[in-house]
Structure formats: C-alpha cells, structure tokens
N, C-alpha and C positions, 0 to 999 in steps of 0.2 A: 042583563042592568038595564033601568028603564030609559027611555026616551030623555028624559028631565036631568037623571045624574050623568048621562052622557054630554047634553048640551051644554049640563053647568062644566064637566071639566074642561070643556073643550074652551069656551069662554074666558076662564077664571085666571086668576092669577096663580101664579107657581104655588104660594103658600094656601090660597084658596082651594086650589084643585090637589094638592097632599093633604089638608083638611077632608076633604071630600074623601079621597082613599082609604086614610086612616076609620074614617068613620064607618064604612063601608064594611071594612074590614072587622072592624069591633063587632058591627051589628051581625055579620056573619057568623061569629065565633060567642057569641052570646054573653059579651061583655056589657055593661051598664052604663049609662048615662055620664056616670061619676068619671069611669077610667077616660073616655073620651075627654072630657071636660080636662082632665089632665094633662092630657097627650096632646092637644090641639094648639096648645104652644109652650116653646122652650121653658123650662124652668128659671133659667137667667138669661137675661140679652145685658150685651155690654157695649158701649158707644164709646169710642174716643177720636178725640181730635188731636192731630197730632202736626206740628211744626215743621218744616223741610227748609234748609237753606237752599237754596238752588244756586245752580251754575253762576246766572248772575248776579249772585249776590241777593235776589229778592227773598221773601219767605212766604211759602204758602203752606197752607193748612190741606192734610189730608183729613179724612175720615174715617176711622176703621171698626167695624162690628164684629162681634163674634157674639155665639148664642151656643148655649148650653141646655139640650135639648132636655136631655133624662140622664141622671145619675144615678138611677137603683142599682144599677150591676157594677157600680166601681166609679173609679175617675175618666173624667172624660177625655177624648183623644180629637183631633182635628186637623186639618191642615188650612194653610192660609192660600187665599185665591185675592190676587191682583186685578182688577178691572174698572176702569172710570165711570160705568154705570150701575156697579153693583151696589145694592139697596137694602134695607135693612129687613125686609120681607123675605127677598131670594134667600140671604144666609138662614133666614129661622127655617125657610122651608128644606133649605140643604142640612142643616141638621137633625129633622125629620128623618129625613131620607136615611140618613147615616144612620139613625137609631133602627131604623127598618132595617137595614139592609146587615147591623152588626147583629140584632136581634134573631133574624132568618138565619144567619150564618154561626150564631153561638159565639158572636165575640166578647171577650167577656173586659169590654169597656164600654162606657158611657159616653153617648155622642157632642160632638161639638163641630161649628166651623165656625170660621174667622174670614174674612173678606175685608180688603182697605180699597180704596175706590182709586188707585193708583195702577198704571200699569207701565212697564217700561217701554214696550213698543211704540204707547199712543204718545206717551207725556216722555218725549225726547228728552224735556228740561231738569227730568229728575238725573242727578247724578246714581252711581253705584252705591257712594255713601250716604246719602238718601235715601236708596232704596232699602238698606242695610238698616239704617233708623226706623223709617216705617216697618218693617218686619220684625225687629226685635225689639222694637218699643211696643208693638201692639203685642206680638207673644208674650213678653213678660207680664201683662197686666193678667 
C-alpha cells in the first residue's frame, strides 16, 4: 500500500476510508471504474424525523437514518443503532461494511444499516415508550 493511501485512510472519515478500501479492492480484482461508482455510495438513503413526547410532557425531535447499500442479491437487512452522535455518513459507511461482510460470507441478503440519534443511557429523559416509538417508527419506514 502506498504511503499516500495509508495516510489517507488514517485521516479520513469512516465513509471516506471505506470508499478507499472498496476502490483498492476493486482495482486489485480488475473491476472497472463504473463498478466503483455504483458501490461508493448506498443505493438508497432515508432520513426521518420522529417527534417523541418526553416524560416532562415536552416534545423532542429525533433524527434517524437508514442506508440501503446494495440490493443486488435480495432484500436488505440490518439493525438499528442508537447513539446521540450518529450521523448520515457513519450509517452509509456501516451499510457498506455490511455489504462487504455478507458478500465475503456469501450471505444471501443485501445490506442496510439504520441508526437513530438517541440512546437510553445518555438521554435519560426518553422513556421506554418513546424509545419504542423511535425503534418501531423508524423500522417501519
């Protein structure tokens, strides 16, 4: 690996470094630039905003993301991750890593990743009912 690519991976965002890994792999395997253009971003990205009634009767808006990286081998699958600092780029990168993981393992599902910007441990004002609304409201999208 050249020093430039190594340095790029170490300083890049998770999405950027994931794209570098995919580009390197495709180049080594002899795939065309068009394949990289298809795989460097998810096929679909969904952003949702969900209002949740808090225990103090205030309403707080939470943002959720769902990335469906590639559905070439079948329906997409994935989980939901709760974290107050989650962002769209992280969810995109995680969906891409799921594609790589399942592609290598010959899993017959396409990949997606979903996340919401709330976590029970850090947002004590979100009750279990609110967490369920975020989970199932986002999952149903």
